[in-house]
N, C-alpha and C positions, 0 to 999 in steps of 0.2 A: 657585370660582365667583365671578364679578365682583360688584361692589356693584349694579350695574344689575340683573343677573339675580336677586340675592337679593331685591331690592325688588319685582321683576316677579313672581316666583313667588307670593307671597301674594295679589297682585292677581288672578292667574288663578284661584286657588282660590276667592276670594271671588266672582268672576264665575260661576264654575261652580256653586257653591252657590246663588246667586240665581237662575240660569237653571233649575237643577233644581227649585227651589221653585215657580218660575212654571209650569213644565211640569206638575208634579204637581198644582198648584192648578187649572190650566186643564183638566185632563184630564176627560173625561166619565165620571161615576160613577153614573149613574142619575138619576131624577126623583123628588122629593117634594113635600109641601106643608107649609105653615106657616100656623097660625092663632093667634088670640088675641082677647083682649078688653080694651079700654081703659076704666077706670073713673076718674071724677073723685073723687079721695080726699077732697076738701073737701065735695062734696055727696053723694057716694056714689051718683051717677047716671052713666049710660053717657056717654062722651065721643063725641058724634055728629058725623059729617062731618069727622073729623080725618084728615089725611094721614099715613100711616104708611110708613116706609121699612124694608125688610128689608136688613141689611147681613151680608155674609160675610167672614170673616177667616181667612187661613191660619194654622194653629197654630205653624208653624216660623218663618216670616219675618214674620208679623204684618201682611202686605199685606192691603189691602181688596180683595175680589174683586167678585162680582156684587152689584148693588143692584136691588131690586124696590120698586114703590110700589103702595099701595092705599088705600082710604079706608073709614073706620069706617062701619057701617050704623046704623040707628035704635036698635040694642041695643049699640053700642060695639064690635061684632065686626069683624074683618078677616081676610082670607083670601088667601094667596099659593099659587097653583097652578104647576105645572111649575117647581119650584124645583130647580136643578141641585145634586144631592148630591156633596159632596167629603168623603171620610173625614177625620175629626178636625177639620175645619173648624168654626169657631165661627160662630153665626148670632144676631144680635141685631136685635130690633125697636126702632125709634125714632120719636119724634114730637115736633114742636115745638108747644108749647102756651103762650101769653102770653109769647112770647119766650124761653122756656126749653125746652131739649131734654131729653127724658126717654128713658131706656133700659130695656128688659127685661132680666132676667138672660140670660146667654149659653146657647144650647142647642146640642147636637151630635146629628147623626143617628147613632144607634148601635142597629143591629139593627132599625131602623123606618124607614119613609118619611114619618112625620108628626111635626111638632114643634108644641108649643103654647108661645107666648110672650106670655102676658099681662102687662100692667103698669099702672101708675097715673100720672096727672098730677094737678097741684094748682093751685089758684087762688093767686095771688101775694099777699103781704103785705109792707109796708114798716115794720111795727110792730117795732122792735127788742126789746121786751119778750118776744118769742118765743124769744130766743136765750139760752141758758145754757151755761156751761162745766161739764161734768160732772167733769172732773179736769184740773189744770194742774200741771205739774212744771217747776221751774226749777233748773238746776244751774249752779254758779259754780266755774270752775277757774282756775288761775293760769298765766299765761304770763310772758314776760319784760317786766315793768312794764306788764302789762295784764291784765285779767280776760277770760276766754273764757266767754261765757254762753250756755246753751242753754235754750230754752223749748219745751214741748210741751204742746198744748191738745186736749182732746176736747170738742167741741161737741154740743149737743143743740138741736133745734128742738121746742119744746113744743106747738106748734099743728098743725093739719091744712092748713096753708097753707105754700107754699114762700117762705122769706124771701129777698127780692131786694135788700135794702139800701136805699139812697136812691132806688131805682128807675131811676137814671141809668146803671147798668151799671159805674160806676167804683168803688164801695166797697160790699162786702157784709159781710164780717168785717173789723174793724179791729184793729190791733195798735199799741199805745202803747209805745214804748221809753224807757228812761231817757235824759235828756239826755246828749249826747256819744257815744251808740252808733255804731259804724262797722262796716265789713266784713259788712254784714247779708246773710244768705242764708236762702232758704227751701228746705227739702228737696223740697217738692211742686212747685216751679216757679220760673221766673226772674222777677226784678224787672224790670218794663217790659213783661211779656207777662201772664200770669195775676195776678201780684202787682204792685201799684202803690205808688209812694212819694207819699204825699199832702202831707207836709211834712217838716221836719227830724227828727221823732220818730215820725211816724205812717206805717204801711203798711197795705195792704188787700188782701184776697183778693177778687177779682171773680166767683168762682163762687158761684151761688145755693146756699142751704142747704136740703136736703131735709128734710121733717118727720120726726121720730122721734128717738129716744135714740141717743147715739153716732153722729150722723149724719156727722161729719167729724173727722179728725185733722190737726193742723198742727204742724210742727216747724221751728224756726228757730234761728238762731245768729248771734251778733255779738260784738264785742270792745269793751271799755272800758278805755281807758289810765288809769293812775293814777301819782300822785307822792306821795312820803311814805308814812306807814304808817296812813293812814286813808281809807276810801272810804264815802260814803253814797249808796245807789241808792233812787230813787222810782219806783214801779210803779203808774200809774193803772189802776184796775180798770174796764174798759168793759162787762163782762158779769158777772152773778152767777156765782160760783164755788162749786160744791158742796164740793170738796176740793182744797186746795192743799199741795203738798209743795215744799219748798225744800231743796236739797242743796248744801252749801258745802264745798269740799275742805278737809279738815282738816290744816293745815300749822302748827298751834300757834297761829293767830290767834284773836281774839274775834270771834264772829258774833252779832248781835242782830236779831230780827225784831219790829216794833213792833205786831203783832196778837197775840191769844191763840193759842198754838201749843204743841204738844207736842214737846219737844227730845229727841233721841236720837243715836246715833252708828250708822253704816252703812258697810259695805264693799261696793264695787262694782267688779268687775274689778281687784282689787288696790289700790284707791284708797279711802282713808278719808275719810268725809263726816261733817259735822255736818248732821243732818237735822231739819227743822221740818215739823210736819203741822198744818193748820189747817182747820177745816170752817166752811162758810157765810160766805165773804167777800161782802159785798154790792157791787152796782154803785155806782159813785161814790167807793168807798173808795180811798185812796192808800196802798199798803203800802210801808214802808220798811225796807230791809235796810241794816244798818250793820256794817262790818268794820273792825277795829282791830288793831294791832300786826301789820301786814302785813310780810312780808320784803321785802328789797330786791331779791333775785335768784331769783325762783321758778322752778320747773322747766318744761320744755317741755310744753304741755298735749297731750291725746289729739287725734287728728284729729276734726274737728267731725262727720263722719258717724257716728262711734262714739257720740255721744250719744243719737241716737234709740233704738238698741238698749238702751243703759245705762238710759235712762229707762223703757223697758218692763219691763226685768228687775228694776229697782229697785222699780217699783210692785207687781209680783207679782199683777196683777189678771186677767191674761189677757184684757183688753179687746179686744185685737187680733182674737180670734175673732168679735166682734160685728160686724166689719166685712165679713166673708167672705159672699159671695153676695148683697151688696147692689147694687141697680141704681146706675149712675153718673148724675150730673146735672151738666150744663154750661150756662152762660149764654152 
């Protein structure tokens, strides 16, 4: 088979799959209804006169299908009649309130012709005191004359208002990296879109933060070049941290953290780490990590996307389950 034919066959297969998904999603499979109620979680009163959109999504392709529109009544209730039912398709109700879009949990018509998709909206706040970090984990691994650093944060919003940052839509959650950090990447989105670079060391997540504990998890990675056998890193703490864990690859060096912390040894995915655990790091603190007796030619580090899984496994908290089933929020 020629090279042209070899390249053309996967293209045809892809087109066939897409067309099949479109036809399946567009097929008529009965009619149902969707209702719900929107409550303002800040005032605990019905959200009256709010435009609600019902969105449908194909479970295979993820394509958005039908869109329906309704308005909440004096009791905050909405109703969609004559909704086309597609097997296994996911239906989500959404509404924009105070420039933030809120979503219900996804629902599926399964043995019924009626769905209920209630959800909440919240008044906004620009007060940063509502933001806390329930858990932060930093990992430090060694590349060739550079450090490969991973950071994972689990944020909480302690109020009943949505935190919108400075109110200008450019900075909600801020991340201050040590001076000299490069090759910065966020697992949850690209820099220049959801994430913005504010200055040489500061980055920001532009998505608003929903009220509640464990509201959001963010994972990032960057590199720090080093020369010689000593490195000192300074981490400004922008939000109070309930629990901080620092894991430094143990290759025989000396590691020191300048805040009260319990030190131990831990092995994750076959790699030995010096582990520091500290509780209650206040906002405004500058945490310093010092490394001495560094080798001149370290090993090649793990791929950066491996850090997120390693961090979760290392924490052994099972926090990921807390995120399941939560509505999404987007600014």
